[in-house]
LUMZA-23511 format. One record per residue (C-alpha): residue number from 1; residue in three letters; x, y, z. Coordinates in steps of 0.5 Angstrom, whole numbers, padded with zeros to 4 digits. Each point is the difference from the previous one (the first is absolute). Last residue first. Layout:
! LUMZA-23511
<seq->NUM&type->ALA&east->X&north->Y&up->Z>
...
END
This chain:
! LUMZA-23511
<seq->412&type->ALA&east->0109&north->0041&up->-0262>
<seq->411&type->LYS&east->0003&north->0006&up->0004>
<seq->410&type->LEU&east->-0005&north->0005&up->0004>
<seq->409&type->LYS&east->0000&north->0007&up->-0002>
<seq->408&type->ILE&east->-0001&north->0005&up->0005>
<seq->407&type->VAL&east->-0005&north->0006&up->-0001>
<seq->406&type->ASP&east->0000&north->0004&up->0006>
<seq->405&type->LEU&east->-0007&north->0004&up->0000>
<seq->404&type->ALA&east->-0001&north->0006&up->0005>
<seq->403&type->VAL&east->-0007&north->0002&up->0001>
<seq->402&type->PRO&east->-0004&north->0006&up->0000>
<seq->401&type->SER&east->0002&north->0001&up->-0005>
<seq->400&type->ILE&east->0002&north->-0004&up->-0005>
<seq->399&type->LEU&east->0008&north->0000&up->0000>
<seq->398&type->ILE&east->0004&north->-0005&up->-0003>
<seq->397&type->GLU&east->0007&north->-0002&up->0002>
<seq->396&type->ASP&east->0005&north->-0002&up->-0006>
<seq->395&type->ALA&east->-0001&north->-0007&up->-0003>
<seq->394&type->SER&east->0006&north->-0006&up->0000>
<seq->393&type->GLU&east->0003&north->-0005&up->-0005>
<seq->392&type->ARG&east->-0005&north->0002&up->-0006>
<seq->391&type->SER&east->-0002&north->-0006&up->-0004>
<seq->390&type->ILE&east->-0006&north->-0002&up->0004>
<seq->389&type->SER&east->-0004&north->-0006&up->-0003>
<seq->388&type->GLU&east->-0007&north->-0001&up->-0003>
<seq->387&type->THR&east->-0006&north->-0002&up->0003>
<seq->386&type->SER&east->-0002&north->0005&up->0006>
<seq->385&type->SER&east->-0002&north->-0001&up->0007>
<seq->384&type->ILE&east->0000&north->0006&up->0004>
<seq->383&type->VAL&east->0001&north->-0002&up->0008>
<seq->382&type->ILE&east->-0001&north->0005&up->0005>
<seq->381&type->SER&east->0004&north->0001&up->0007>
<seq->380&type->THR&east->0000&north->0003&up->0006>
<seq->379&type->LEU&east->0004&north->0004&up->0004>
<seq->378&type->LEU&east->-0003&north->0005&up->0006>
<seq->377&type->PRO&east->0004&north->0006&up->0001>
<seq->376&type->SER&east->0001&north->0003&up->0007>
<seq->375&type->ASN&east->-0004&north->0006&up->0001>
<seq->374&type->ARG&east->-0001&north->-0001&up->0008>
<seq->373&type->LYS&east->0005&north->-0005&up->0002>
<seq->372&type->ARG&east->-0004&north->-0007&up->0001>
<seq->371&type->LYS&east->0000&north->-0003&up->0008>
<seq->370&type->PRO&east->-0007&north->0002&up->0002>
<seq->369&type->GLY&east->-0003&north->-0003&up->-0007>
<seq->368&type->LEU&east->0000&north->0002&up->-0007>
<seq->367&type->PRO&east->0002&north->0008&up->-0001>
<seq->366&type->GLN&east->-0005&north->0003&up->-0005>
<seq->365&type->PRO&east->0002&north->-0001&up->-0007>
<seq->364&type->LEU&east->0007&north->0003&up->-0005>
<seq->363&type->VAL&east->0000&north->-0004&up->-0006>
<seq->362&type->VAL&east->0006&north->-0004&up->-0003>
<seq->361&type->LEU&east->-0003&north->-0005&up->-0006>
<seq->360&type->ARG&east->0005&north->-0005&up->-0002>
<seq->359&type->LEU&east->-0001&north->-0002&up->-0006>
<seq->358&type->ILE&east->0002&north->-0007&up->-0003>
<seq->357&type->ILE&east->0001&north->-0002&up->-0007>
<seq->356&type->ALA&east->-0002&north->-0006&up->-0002>
<seq->355&type->PRO&east->0003&north->-0005&up->-0004>
<seq->354&type->ASN&east->-0001&north->0002&up->-0005>
<seq->353&type->ALA&east->-0001&north->0008&up->-0001>
<seq->352&type->LEU&east->-0005&north->0004&up->-0003>
<seq->351&type->GLY&east->0002&north->0003&up->-0006>
<seq->350&type->SER&east->0006&north->-0002&up->-0003>
<seq->349&type->GLU&east->0003&north->0005&up->-0006>
<seq->348&type->PRO&east->-0004&north->0006&up->0004>
<seq->347&type->PHE&east->0003&north->-0002&up->0007>
<seq->346&type->ILE&east->0000&north->0007&up->0004>
<seq->345&type->LYS&east->-0006&north->0002&up->-0003>
<seq->344&type->ILE&east->-0004&north->-0006&up->0000>
<seq->343&type->LEU&east->0001&north->-0001&up->0007>
<seq->342&type->THR&east->-0003&north->0007&up->0001>
<seq->341&type->MET&east->-0006&north->-0002&up->-0004>
<seq->340&type->GLN&east->0000&north->-0006&up->0005>
<seq->339&type->LEU&east->0000&north->0003&up->0006>
<seq->338&type->ASP&east->-0005&north->0006&up->-0002>
<seq->337&type->ASP&east->-0005&north->-0005&up->-0001>
<seq->336&type->GLN&east->0001&north->-0004&up->0006>
<seq->335&type->TYR&east->0000&north->0006&up->0005>
<seq->334&type->THR&east->-0006&north->0001&up->0004>
<seq->333&type->LYS&east->-0002&north->-0007&up->0000>
<seq->332&type->LYS&east->0007&north->-0003&up->0001>
<seq->331&type->LEU&east->0001&north->0006&up->0005>
<seq->330&type->GLU&east->-0007&north->-0001&up->0004>
<seq->329&type->GLU&east->0001&north->-0008&up->0000>
<seq->328&type->GLU&east->0007&north->0001&up->0003>
<seq->327&type->VAL&east->-0002&north->0006&up->0005>
<seq->326&type->GLN&east->-0005&north->-0006&up->0002>
<seq->325&type->ASN&east->0005&north->-0006&up->0001>
<seq->324&type->HIS&east->0005&north->0005&up->0004>
<seq->323&type->PHE&east->-0006&north->0002&up->0004>
<seq->322&type->GLY&east->-0002&north->-0007&up->0002>
<seq->321&type->ILE&east->0007&north->-0003&up->0001>
<seq->320&type->SER&east->0002&north->0006&up->0004>
<seq->319&type->ASP&east->-0006&north->-0001&up->0005>
<seq->318&type->ILE&east->0001&north->-0007&up->0000>
<seq->317&type->LEU&east->0007&north->0001&up->0002>
<seq->316&type->ASP&east->-0001&north->0005&up->0005>
<seq->315&type->LYS&east->-0006&north->-0004&up->0003>
<seq->314&type->ASN&east->0005&north->-0006&up->0000>
<seq->313&type->VAL&east->0005&north->0004&up->0004>
<seq->312&type->LEU&east->-0004&north->0003&up->0005>
<seq->311&type->GLU&east->-0003&north->-0007&up->0001>
<seq->310&type->PHE&east->0007&north->-0003&up->0000>
<seq->309&type->GLU&east->0003&north->0005&up->0005>
<seq->308&type->GLU&east->-0006&north->-0002&up->0005>
<seq->307&type->ARG&east->0001&north->-0007&up->-0001>
<seq->306&type->LYS&east->0008&north->0001&up->0002>
<seq->305&type->LYS&east->-0003&north->0004&up->0006>
<seq->304&type->SER&east->-0005&north->-0006&up->0002>
<seq->303&type->LEU&east->0006&north->-0006&up->-0001>
<seq->302&type->GLU&east->0004&north->0004&up->0004>
<seq->301&type->GLU&east->-0005&north->0000&up->0006>
<seq->300&type->ASN&east->-0002&north->-0007&up->-0001>
<seq->299&type->LEU&east->0008&north->-0002&up->0000>
<seq->298&type->GLU&east->0001&north->0004&up->0007>
<seq->297&type->LEU&east->-0006&north->-0003&up->0003>
<seq->296&type->LEU&east->0002&north->-0007&up->-0002>
<seq->295&type->GLN&east->0007&north->0001&up->0003>
<seq->294&type->THR&east->-0003&north->0002&up->0006>
<seq->293&type->GLN&east->-0005&north->-0006&up->0000>
<seq->292&type->ASN&east->0006&north->-0004&up->-0001>
<seq->291&type->GLU&east->0004&north->0003&up->0005>
<seq->290&type->LYS&east->-0006&north->-0001&up->0005>
<seq->289&type->LEU&east->-0001&north->-0008&up->-0002>
<seq->288&type->SER&east->0007&north->-0001&up->0001>
<seq->287&type->LYS&east->0001&north->0003&up->0007>
<seq->286&type->ILE&east->-0007&north->-0004&up->0002>
<seq->285&type->LYS&east->0003&north->-0006&up->-0003>
<seq->284&type->GLU&east->0007&north->0001&up->0004>
<seq->283&type->GLU&east->-0004&north->0002&up->0006>
<seq->282&type->MET&east->-0004&north->-0007&up->-0001>
<seq->281&type->ILE&east->0006&north->-0004&up->0000>
<seq->280&type->GLU&east->0003&north->0004&up->0006>
<seq->279&type->HIS&east->-0006&north->-0002&up->0004>
<seq->278&type->CYS&east->0000&north->-0007&up->-0002>
<seq->277&type->CYS&east->0008&north->-0001&up->0002>
<seq->276&type->GLU&east->-0002&north->0003&up->0007>
<seq->275&type->MET&east->-0006&north->-0004&up->0000>
<seq->274&type->LEU&east->0005&north->-0006&up->-0001>
<seq->273&type->GLY&east->0004&north->0002&up->0005>
<seq->272&type->PHE&east->-0005&north->0000&up->0005>
<seq->271&type->GLY&east->-0002&north->-0007&up->-0001>
<seq->270&type->PHE&east->0007&north->-0002&up->0001>
<seq->269&type->ASP&east->0001&north->0004&up->0006>
<seq->268&type->CYS&east->0007&north->0004&up->0001>
<seq->267&type->LEU&east->0005&north->-0003&up->0004>
<seq->266&type->HIS&east->0000&north->0003&up->0007>
<seq->265&type->HIS&east->0005&north->-0004&up->0004>
<seq->264&type->GLY&east->0005&north->-0002&up->-0005>
<seq->263&type->LYS&east->0003&north->-0007&up->0000>
<seq->262&type->ILE&east->0006&north->-0002&up->-0004>
<seq->261&type->LYS&east->0001&north->-0007&up->-0003>
<seq->260&type->HIS&east->0006&north->-0003&up->0001>
<seq->259&type->VAL&east->0003&north->-0005&up->-0005>
<seq->258&type->THR&east->0005&north->-0005&up->0002>
<seq->257&type->GLU&east->0004&north->-0004&up->-0005>
<seq->256&type->TYR&east->-0001&north->-0007&up->-0002>
<seq->255&type->GLN&east->-0006&north->0001&up->-0004>
<seq->254&type->LEU&east->-0007&north->-0004&up->0001>
<seq->253&type->HIS&east->-0005&north->0005&up->-0004>
<seq->252&type->TYR&east->-0004&north->0007&up->0002>
<seq->251&type->PRO&east->-0004&north->0004&up->-0005>
<seq->250&type->THR&east->-0006&north->-0004&up->0001>
<seq->249&type->LEU&east->-0006&north->-0004&up->-0004>
<seq->248&type->SER&east->0001&north->0001&up->-0007>
<seq->247&type->TYR&east->0006&north->0004&up->-0002>
<seq->246&type->HIS&east->0000&north->0004&up->-0006>
<seq->245&type->MET&east->0002&north->-0002&up->-0007>
<seq->244&type->ASP&east->-0006&north->-0001&up->-0003>
<seq->243&type->ASN&east->0000&north->-0005&up->-0006>
<seq->242&type->THR&east->-0008&north->0002&up->-0001>
<seq->241&type->GLU&east->-0006&north->-0002&up->0001>
<seq->240&type->VAL&east->-0005&north->0006&up->0001>
<seq->239&type->TYR&east->-0005&north->0001&up->0005>
<seq->238&type->GLU&east->-0005&north->0005&up->-0001>
<seq->237&type->VAL&east->-0003&north->0004&up->0006>
<seq->236&type->LYS&east->-0007&north->0004&up->0000>
<seq->235&type->VAL&east->-0001&north->0005&up->0004>
<seq->234&type->SER&east->-0007&north->0002&up->0004>
<seq->233&type->LYS&east->0000&north->0006&up->0003>
<seq->232&type->GLN&east->0002&north->0004&up->0007>
<seq->231&type->LEU&east->0006&north->0002&up->-0003>
<seq->230&type->ILE&east->0003&north->-0002&up->0007>
<seq->229&type->GLU&east->-0004&north->-0007&up->0000>
<seq->228&type->GLU&east->0003&north->-0002&up->-0007>
<seq->227&type->ILE&east->0007&north->0002&up->0002>
<seq->226&type->MET&east->0000&north->-0005&up->0006>
<seq->225&type->SER&east->-0004&north->-0005&up->-0004>
<seq->224&type->PHE&east->0006&north->0000&up->-0005>
<seq->223&type->LEU&east->0005&north->0000&up->0006>
<seq->222&type->THR&east->-0003&north->-0006&up->0003>
<seq->221&type->SER&east->0000&north->-0004&up->-0007>
<seq->220&type->CYS&east->0008&north->0002&up->0000>
<seq->219&type->ILE&east->0001&north->-0003&up->0006>
<seq->218&type->ILE&east->0003&north->0005&up->0005>
<seq->217&type->PRO&east->0007&north->0000&up->0005>
<seq->216&type->SER&east->0001&north->0003&up->0006>
<seq->215&type->ALA&east->0003&north->0007&up->0003>
<seq->214&type->GLY&east->0003&north->0002&up->-0007>
<seq->213&type->THR&east->0007&north->-0002&up->-0002>
<seq->212&type->LEU&east->0007&north->0001&up->0001>
<seq->211&type->LEU&east->0005&north->-0006&up->0001>
<seq->210&type->VAL&east->0007&north->0001&up->0002>
<seq->209&type->THR&east->0007&north->-0002&up->-0002>
<seq->208&type->LYS&east->0006&north->0001&up->0004>
<seq->207&type->ASN&east->0006&north->0004&up->0000>
<seq->206&type->GLU&east->-0002&north->0005&up->0005>
<seq->205&type->TYR&east->-0007&north->-0001&up->0003>
<seq->204&type->GLU&east->0001&north->0002&up->0006>
<seq->203&type->LYS&east->0004&north->0006&up->-0001>
<seq->202&type->ASP&east->-0006&north->0003&up->-0002>
<seq->201&type->MET&east->-0001&north->0002&up->-0008>
<seq->200&type->ALA&east->-0006&north->-0005&up->0000>
<seq->199&type->LEU&east->-0005&north->0005&up->0004>
<seq->198&type->HIS&east->0001&north->0005&up->-0006>
<seq->197&type->SER&east->-0002&north->-0006&up->-0005>
<seq->196&type->LEU&east->-0006&north->-0002&up->0005>
<seq->195&type->TYR&east->-0003&north->0007&up->-0001>
<seq->194&type->ALA&east->0002&north->0001&up->-0007>
<seq->193&type->ALA&east->-0004&north->-0007&up->-0001>
<seq->192&type->ASP&east->-0005&north->0003&up->0004>
<seq->191&type->LYS&east->-0001&north->0006&up->-0004>
<seq->190&type->ILE&east->-0001&north->-0005&up->-0006>
<seq->189&type->HIS&east->-0005&north->-0004&up->0003>
<seq->188&type->ILE&east->0002&north->-0008&up->0000>
<seq->187&type->PHE&east->-0004&north->-0005&up->-0003>
<seq->186&type->GLU&east->0002&north->-0007&up->0002>
<seq->185&type->ARG&east->-0004&north->-0005&up->-0005>
<seq->184&type->THR&east->-0003&north->-0007&up->0000>
<seq->183&type->GLU&east->-0003&north->-0002&up->-0007>
<seq->182&type->GLN&east->-0007&north->-0004&up->0001>
<seq->181&type->GLY&east->-0003&north->0005&up->-0006>
<seq->180&type->ASN&east->0001&north->-0005&up->-0005>
<seq->179&type->GLY&east->0006&north->0003&up->-0004>
<seq->178&type->ASN&east->0001&north->0006&up->-0004>
<seq->177&type->HIS&east->-0005&north->0005&up->0002>
<seq->176&type->TYR&east->-0004&north->0005&up->-0004>
<seq->175&type->ILE&east->-0005&north->0004&up->0005>
<seq->174&type->ILE&east->-0007&north->0003&up->-0003>
<seq->173&type->GLY&east->-0004&north->0006&up->0001>
<seq->172&type->GLU&east->0003&north->0003&up->-0006>
<seq->171&type->GLU&east->0002&north->0007&up->0003>
<seq->170&type->ILE&east->0000&north->-0001&up->0007>
<seq->169&type->ALA&east->0002&north->-0008&up->0000>
<seq->168&type->SER&east->0006&north->0002&up->-0005>
<seq->167&type->THR&east->0003&north->0005&up->0004>
<seq->166&type->LEU&east->0000&north->-0004&up->0006>
<seq->165&type->TYR&east->0003&north->-0006&up->-0002>
<seq->164&type->LYS&east->0005&north->0003&up->-0005>
<seq->163&type->LEU&east->0002&north->0005&up->0007>
<seq->162&type->ILE&east->0001&north->-0006&up->0004>
<seq->161&type->ARG&east->0004&north->-0004&up->-0005>
<seq->160&type->ASN&east->0005&north->0006&up->-0002>
<seq->159&type->ASN&east->0002&north->0001&up->-0007>
<seq->158&type->GLN&east->-0004&north->0006&up->-0001>
<seq->157&type->ASP&east->0004&north->0004&up->0005>
<seq->156&type->ALA&east->0000&north->0000&up->0007>
<seq->155&type->GLY&east->-0001&north->0008&up->0004>
<seq->154&type->PRO&east->-0005&north->-0003&up->0005>
<seq->153&type->GLY&east->0001&north->-0006&up->0003>
<seq->152&type->TYR&east->0002&north->-0007&up->-0002>
<seq->151&type->LEU&east->0006&north->-0004&up->0000>
<seq->150&type->SER&east->0000&north->-0008&up->0000>
<seq->149&type->GLY&east->0005&north->-0002&up->0006>
<seq->148&type->TYR&east->0007&north->0002&up->0000>
<seq->147&type->ARG&east->0007&north->-0003&up->0002>
<seq->146&type->LEU&east->0004&north->0005&up->0002>
<seq->145&type->ILE&east->0008&north->-0003&up->0001>
<seq->144&type->THR&east->0004&north->0004&up->0004>
<seq->143&type->PHE&east->0007&north->0001&up->-0001>
<seq->142&type->ASN&east->0008&north->0001&up->0002>
<seq->141&type->LEU&east->0005&north->0000&up->-0005>
<seq->140&type->ASN&east->0006&north->-0003&up->0003>
<seq->139&type->PHE&east->0003&north->-0001&up->-0007>
<seq->138&type->TYR&east->0001&north->-0007&up->-0001>
<seq->137&type->LYS&east->-0006&north->-0003&up->0004>
<seq->136&type->HIS&east->-0005&north->0006&up->0000>
<seq->135&type->PHE&east->0001&north->0001&up->-0007>
<seq->134&type->GLU&east->-0001&north->-0008&up->-0001>
<seq->133&type->LYS&east->-0007&north->0001&up->0004>
<seq->132&type->ILE&east->-0002&north->0006&up->-0004>
<seq->131&type->LEU&east->0002&north->-0004&up->-0006>
<seq->130&type->SER&east->-0005&north->-0006&up->0002>
<seq->129&type->GLU&east->-0006&north->0005&up->0002>
<seq->128&type->GLY&east->0001&north->0003&up->-0007>
<seq->127&type->ALA&east->0000&north->-0007&up->-0004>
<seq->126&type->VAL&east->-0006&north->-0002&up->0004>
<seq->125&type->LYS&east->-0003&north->0007&up->-0002>
<seq->124&type->THR&east->0001&north->-0002&up->-0007>
<seq->123&type->SER&east->-0003&north->-0007&up->0000>
<seq->122&type->LYS&east->-0006&north->0003&up->0003>
<seq->121&type->TYR&east->-0001&north->0005&up->-0006>
<seq->120&type->ILE&east->0002&north->-0006&up->-0005>
<seq->119&type->GLY&east->-0006&north->-0003&up->0003>
<seq->118&type->GLY&east->-0004&north->0000&up->0006>
<seq->117&type->LEU&east->-0001&north->-0007&up->0001>
<seq->116&type->SER&east->0004&north->-0005&up->0004>
<seq->115&type->SER&east->-0001&north->0005&up->0006>
<seq->114&type->ASN&east->0004&north->0002&up->0006>
<seq->113&type->VAL&east->0003&north->0005&up->-0005>
<seq->112&type->TYR&east->-0007&north->0003&up->-0001>
<seq->111&type->VAL&east->0000&north->0003&up->0007>
<seq->110&type->SER&east->0004&north->0006&up->-0003>
<seq->109&type->SER&east->0006&north->0004&up->0000>
<seq->108&type->ALA&east->0001&north->0007&up->0002>
<seq->107&type->PHE&east->0008&north->0001&up->0002>
<seq->106&type->MET&east->0002&north->0004&up->0005>
<seq->105&type->PHE&east->0008&north->0001&up->0000>
<seq->104&type->ARG&east->0003&north->0002&up->0007>
<seq->103&type->LYS&east->0006&north->0004&up->0002>
<seq->102&type->ILE&east->0002&north->0002&up->-0007>
<seq->101&type->ARG&east->0007&north->0001&up->-0001>
<seq->100&type->ALA&east->0000&north->0003&up->-0006>
<seq->99&type->LYS&east->0005&north->-0005&up->-0004>
<seq->98&type->VAL&east->-0005&north->-0005&up->0003>
<seq->97&type->SER&east->-0006&north->0003&up->-0002>
<seq->96&type->GLU&east->0003&north->0002&up->-0007>
<seq->95&type->ASN&east->0001&north->-0008&up->-0001>
<seq->94&type->LEU&east->-0007&north->-0001&up->0002>
<seq->93&type->LEU&east->-0003&north->0005&up->-0005>
<seq->92&type->MET&east->0003&north->-0003&up->-0005>
<seq->91&type->THR&east->-0002&north->-0007&up->0002>
<seq->90&type->LEU&east->-0008&north->0002&up->0001>
<seq->89&type->GLY&east->0000&north->0003&up->-0007>
<seq->88&type->LEU&east->0003&north->-0007&up->-0003>
<seq->87&type->ILE&east->-0005&north->-0004&up->0004>
<seq->86&type->ASN&east->-0007&north->0004&up->0000>
<seq->85&type->THR&east->0001&north->0005&up->-0006>
<seq->84&type->GLU&east->0004&north->-0004&up->-0005>
<seq->83&type->VAL&east->-0003&north->-0007&up->0002>
<seq->82&type->ALA&east->-0007&north->0003&up->-0001>
<seq->81&type->GLY&east->0001&north->0003&up->-0006>
<seq->80&type->VAL&east->0003&north->-0006&up->-0003>
<seq->79&type->PRO&east->-0006&north->-0004&up->0003>
<seq->78&type->ASN&east->-0004&north->0005&up->-0004>
<seq->77&type->ASN&east->-0008&north->-0003&up->-0001>
<seq->76&type->VAL&east->0002&north->-0004&up->0006>
<seq->75&type->CYS&east->0002&north->0005&up->0004>
<seq->74&type->GLU&east->-0006&north->0005&up->-0002>
<seq->73&type->GLU&east->-0005&north->-0006&up->0002>
<seq->72&type->ILE&east->0003&north->-0001&up->0007>
<seq->71&type->ASN&east->0000&north->0008&up->0001>
<seq->70&type->SER&east->0006&north->0003&up->0004>
<seq->69&type->MET&east->0006&north->0002&up->-0004>
<seq->68&type->ALA&east->0003&north->0003&up->0006>
<seq->67&type->ALA&east->0002&north->0006&up->0003>
<seq->66&type->CYS&east->-0001&north->-0001&up->0008>
<seq->65&type->HIS&east->0007&north->0000&up->0003>
<seq->64&type->PHE&east->0000&north->0004&up->0006>
<seq->63&type->VAL&east->0007&north->0002&up->0001>
<seq->62&type->MET&east->0004&north->0002&up->0007>
<seq->61&type->ASP&east->0005&north->0005&up->0002>
<seq->60&type->CYS&east->0000&north->0004&up->-0006>
<seq->59&type->GLY&east->0006&north->0005&up->-0002>
<seq->58&type->LYS&east->0001&north->-0003&up->-0007>
<seq->57&type->VAL&east->-0006&north->-0004&up->-0002>
<seq->56&type->ALA&east->-0003&north->0005&up->-0005>
<seq->55&type->SER&east->0006&north->0002&up->-0004>
<seq->54&type->PHE&east->0003&north->-0007&up->0000>
<seq->53&type->ILE&east->-0007&north->-0003&up->-0003>
<seq->52&type->VAL&east->0000&north->0005&up->-0005>
<seq->51&type->ASP&east->0007&north->-0001&up->-0002>
<seq->50&type->ARG&east->-0001&north->-0008&up->-0001>
<seq->49&type->ASN&east->-0006&north->0001&up->-0004>
<seq->48&type->LEU&east->-0004&north->-0007&up->-0001>
<seq->47&type->LEU&east->-0004&north->0002&up->0007>
<seq->46&type->SER&east->-0003&north->0005&up->-0005>
<seq->45&type->GLY&east->-0001&north->0008&up->0001>
<seq->44&type->GLU&east->-0003&north->0005&up->0003>
<seq->43&type->PHE&east->0004&north->0003&up->0007>
<seq->42&type->TYR&east->-0004&north->0004&up->0005>
<seq->41&type->GLN&east->0003&north->0003&up->0006>
<seq->40&type->THR&east->-0003&north->0002&up->0007>
<seq->39&type->CYS&east->-0007&north->-0003&up->-0002>
<seq->38&type->LYS&east->-0008&north->0002&up->-0001>
<seq->37&type->VAL&east->-0003&north->-0005&up->-0004>
<seq->36&type->VAL&east->-0002&north->0000&up->-0008>
<seq->35&type->GLN&east->0007&north->0000&up->-0003>
<seq->34&type->PRO&east->0000&north->-0001&up->-0007>
<seq->33&type->VAL&east->0001&north->-0008&up->-0002>
<seq->32&type->LEU&east->0006&north->-0004&up->0000>
<seq->31&type->ASP&east->0001&north->0000&up->0007>
<seq->30&type->LEU&east->0006&north->0002&up->0005>
<seq->29&type->ILE&east->-0003&north->0003&up->0006>
<seq->28&type->VAL&east->0004&north->0003&up->0006>
<seq->27&type->ILE&east->-0003&north->0001&up->0006>
<seq->26&type->GLU&east->0003&north->0003&up->0007>
<seq->25&type->HIS&east->-0004&north->-0002&up->0005>
<seq->24&type->GLY&east->-0004&north->0003&up->0006>
<seq->23&type->LYS&east->-0006&north->-0005&up->0001>
<seq->22&type->GLU&east->-0005&north->0004&up->-0004>
<seq->21&type->LEU&east->0006&north->-0001&up->-0006>
<seq->20&type->LEU&east->0000&north->-0007&up->0002>
<seq->19&type->LEU&east->-0008&north->-0001&up->-0001>
<seq->18&type->SER&east->0000&north->0004&up->-0007>
<seq->17&type->CYS&east->0006&north->-0004&up->-0003>
<seq->16&type->ILE&east->-0004&north->-0007&up->0002>
<seq->15&type->CYS&east->-0006&north->0002&up->-0003>
<seq->14&type->LYS&east->0004&north->0003&up->-0007>
<seq->13&type->GLY&east->0003&north->-0007&up->0000>
<seq->12&type->LEU&east->-0005&north->-0005&up->0001>
<seq->11&type->PHE&east->-0005&north->0003&up->-0007>
<seq->10&type->GLY&east->0006&north->0003&up->-0003>
<seq->9&type->SER&east->0004&north->0007&up->0000>
<seq->8&type->GLY&east->0005&north->-0002&up->0005>
<seq->7&type->GLY&east->0002&north->-0006&up->-0005>
<seq->6&type->THR&east->0007&north->0000&up->0004>
<seq->5&type->VAL&east->-0001&north->0003&up->0007>
<seq->4&type->LEU&east->0007&north->0003&up->0002>
<seq->3&type->VAL&east->0000&north->0001&up->0007>
<seq->2&type->ARG&east->0004&north->0005&up->0004>
<seq->1&type->MET&east->-0001&north->-0001&up->0008>
END
């Protein structure tokens, strides 16, 4: 069977893709992000792009629609985006599915549709379920609505509730919880969610709504005690009063439709699942530390090389300055009288110049430092003060052996 999985690079989607591939199905993925799992064909694009949807659905037998804006807080902060993705995008996909004669439309919904809470996210899922049933009624598009419990397991992103609890407990020794700890949750391991989703493909669940949750519900305070026991250290729980939009006691709610709960025979033990998540967090921390250590070693090596280069340049500079000062003093001492006499000969009318005449003395010293070319000239300057202005615009080069002097006039 050829199956299109929207959101196939996401937490739930990639796990469903992997399982369906193992079962021998051809997998086509449509997602906004680059490919992360193996598949038969991959389309990178938006649910709001009709051409991309048309190409992705073409030739498929079944659709698993997992793509959505699923974070409750994100939906509240961006309600227009939530409606565009979760309702308009769904409608466009349903429309193309009808044209492509899709045999079954599998819709990833949520237990939140049964709650008075859940915010805008819940509202988009309620609307989505209603749209799917109307498409079945008017266009004979068969469906299965999959209401998942709270997903957890390896590969979750930073918005995942269990991952947040475990990460803060490991790194800070504290868990931040919105509520009083008496709330009930029905967590389901991501692999169990994929496994039960595959079971829901059976003809038995066609045009039905099914509930996919863990083996048994758990009270949040009990969950925190389990985390503390697994980590074998004291963990503080900080309860925060908030307008939390999660259900308090149960995802079940009195309703007029029949909801079926799919029960698997080999669901993951919750304690084992928590340990698995802890191992993943620790492995990521170790990996990050190793990468940081490698970067520090490389940086330290680079700094050492720069330090050596600096020391060589600094030594060369110190030697050059010392030699420069020594030569300058010797030249001043040796040729001071000759220079003044020469200036008087050049400028008989003005005598010594004002402002200063700069004499650039060119000598041939020994090489300075490893990078200095042999016999390259050293440039230095001597300033001769005077009291009269210079009338000549320029002066010829004067040779006073063994020093060549360029006499340069400075404008007043």
